[in-house]
C-alpha positions in Angstrom: -79.5 -98.4 -8.7 -78.9 -95.7 -6.1 -75.2 -96.7 -5.2 -74.5 -95.9 -9.0 -76.3 -92.3 -8.5 -73.8 -92.0 -5.2 -70.7 -92.9 -7.0 -71.5 -91.0 -10.3 -71.6 -87.8 -7.6 -68.9 -88.4 -5.7 -67.0 -89.0 -8.8 -68.6 -85.8 -10.4 -68.2 -83.2 -7.1 -64.7 -84.7 -5.5 -66.1 -85.6 -1.9 -65.0 -87.8 0.2 -67.9 -90.8 0.9 -67.4 -90.2 4.9 -68.8 -86.7 4.0 -71.4 -87.1 1.5 -72.9 -90.3 4.0 -73.0 -87.7 6.8 -74.5 -84.6 4.9 -77.3 -86.4 2.9 -77.8 -89.3 4.9 -77.2 -88.5 8.8 -74.8 -91.2 8.3 -70.5 -91.2 7.9 -70.7 -95.4 6.9 -73.2 -95.0 4.3 -71.6 -95.0 1.2 -69.4 -97.7 2.5 -72.5 -100.2 3.8 -74.2 -99.2 0.4 -71.1 -100.7 -1.4 -71.4 -103.8 0.7 -75.0 -104.9 0.0 -77.1 -102.2 2.0 -81.2 -101.6 1.4 -82.4 -98.5 2.3 -86.4 -97.4 2.7 -88.2 -95.0 0.9 -87.8 -92.0 3.3 -83.6 -92.5 3.2 -83.8 -93.1 -1.1 -85.7 -90.2 -0.7 -83.5 -87.8 1.2 -80.5 -89.2 -0.5 -81.5 -88.7 -4.2 -83.1 -84.6 -2.7 -79.3 -84.3 -1.8 -77.3 -84.6 -4.9 -80.4 -83.1 -6.5 -79.7 -80.2 -3.8 -76.3 -80.3 -5.0 -76.4 -79.5 -8.7 -78.1 -75.7 -7.5 
């Protein structure tokens, strides 16, 4: 679910995956790792979700 949300955001905004990872998760490899099956905890999930929601303003 998170990966789908992130991929949709990347397509909609044209943001490069490394930039998104750096800004949303403080990890430039975040999107790459998600694509390879990385799981995230609740805290990081909330941070990334809040980042995506904040970009819509």
